Steps between C-alpha positions, in 0.01 A plus 500: 500500500521327174651168601865571570451469877333163448802403294739596780310299760453199274859495380625519858293195595588317181873561543502330839290211369715458191821479700351212701307321226689533174346253257600642162806693390474876462441591139436790264272280290321185616440223246121506552479868404408437136367851436829673587768514231838675506452601861741758638561620856514880498581593861734340749454563871256687720123503461397590146136480402204639308694542176274636226559581133491837329246523218777463238631189686852647521514577873395361836406691812535312829543549872814398683624465858860415578645616836848401381471782247344742748148442363320419823147495363354485151609761248400518135741409217491495120711266285532425129384155393796303359474430128789254467588180691732580789439873481496640856194670643601847612268722699477834680297633791217730396332558838617751760691252717282611792218312672363184337372464145283242329297428187689657212359526147589673176278749330418461131748769386795298632633820656313487829431255779266477796567348838385525861729639768499592868779759465276798583422339835862435594844454351533178701360156423157469663486254789396139447200398717561291811317178411513380861232758584265321263561138601787473249246518222649588163410864432584778254541863603296752303725798550287815499797695361487309170402726211538450126744713302583556135868541413708514186741216430789702646319486834370857517150509652273705275165452674347362818196307379333422833475710813224344707532387862595133523655243272525565124704247297482200264464706183516374141412659165254408224638389160394829338687689773200708597391344829665395824344243732612502862409399855413748774354514850373855440138395560569274796557164329754356255331578169592537133490836326553625146683825426480679166864593434399808301248656737612315818137437589450192718216245499450221753417165337474246786254523788519172694662456841845343464839556347489589129846546354772413252285585197607482135324574172472229236719549189194600297401752768151357543535340842679527831626222726590520868521312829240541774417383848133469590448455876156349550453362851451729797843402634671560164338839461591600856864401451523674161360826635715492814818451298398764247451749785867438584602545133557126467359214296540121512532394133500124544159433345467668159334401176524632145229723357438654158269776379443722201749787485252736668451261793165362386419128474741403777547123536697278735708270279698285744373308800812317613538633854825634645688779318435541127650823374726680250245425224563619146317444174687294243563651153166375363316710766302186589720267703654593835841449657538530877699399808360278773575274794169311471670160460677535834310543826822596679500823294787435261636443240344770286496411132369647176189354333281574200126448460216588269305818556228302678743330740515166319802312363752594768857425387808516723771699323791547743668253736724671751472358852488847652347795323405581139271799446432837333467365144459757222507455124671741266251704299584301186425178692839347425667517840410452863669656802457373856668498840628189674705356787661257256877484460565709811753263654289429806472867595176696534567695181225552246602585144348599168491251211397542138418230244353449156146367530416175323137389464 
């Protein structure tokens, strides 16, 4: 699914490491983070991630797990972005409270949202895979009960958007509000699809073996950006197909790709190795912001970086020693929201942070 399970595994590992190897004090804002101004922590406790702006920049939708509150696996929440220093971030659940949800996004009208959920498969949280069966390899489950739903902001589901066998999730919406891009296994591989939100017609736009997911449109609507794995050797292809047959994927080797909005002219942009993901176009629709662990062969920390649209001029933006990811700019380009392990008091908590962006 769209990264939250990677977050849980990484943060678990990082928490243990951090308790044994603390080298810098926990902080909301590190001195080297020159592009963040007036940073504010919005959530406190639990696992909070994939926070994304509404088109009017007034609200965030995000997923949250906190067993202490009876939220045993991710549910979807909406909160109003604070407008004054010290103003609390208040939020409400807008998913059913059943199953697991992921990948929330607002529609253009500000009155509706989309998200993926397993609630039609079961009221319970779906089981986490037993990694010991796969040599303790890091793997994601691709729950076949995930489908994409449209709901109003009170939480009432108004339409089920996907109904195909297999995994359907990772949906976002074009700037004009007319098109949804999402990931599905409906044709036997993890591919990207476009859905016309007026006619609900679907078009497949990727056709290469490997995981294609986490796609976003550029602010000008002309391009899409996503993460992809591309198994090439016989052994890599065999492993990928065997895991996929079990509704699993190992997302530890992913690079960033871009294409025109219809899927044409696809290009691999990064070539760093390891896990490069959560890519998003910057406000100029040319540069890219993304999360990666490419500096660290041990697999963490994950930090946020920017680069040019051709992969040059890589700049490190965030500095937490654990996990910084899921960056998204507000639609006016003034603010950035991201999720981080910072300032969690040595726990495994991941929280949502918002800051003014300074070039």
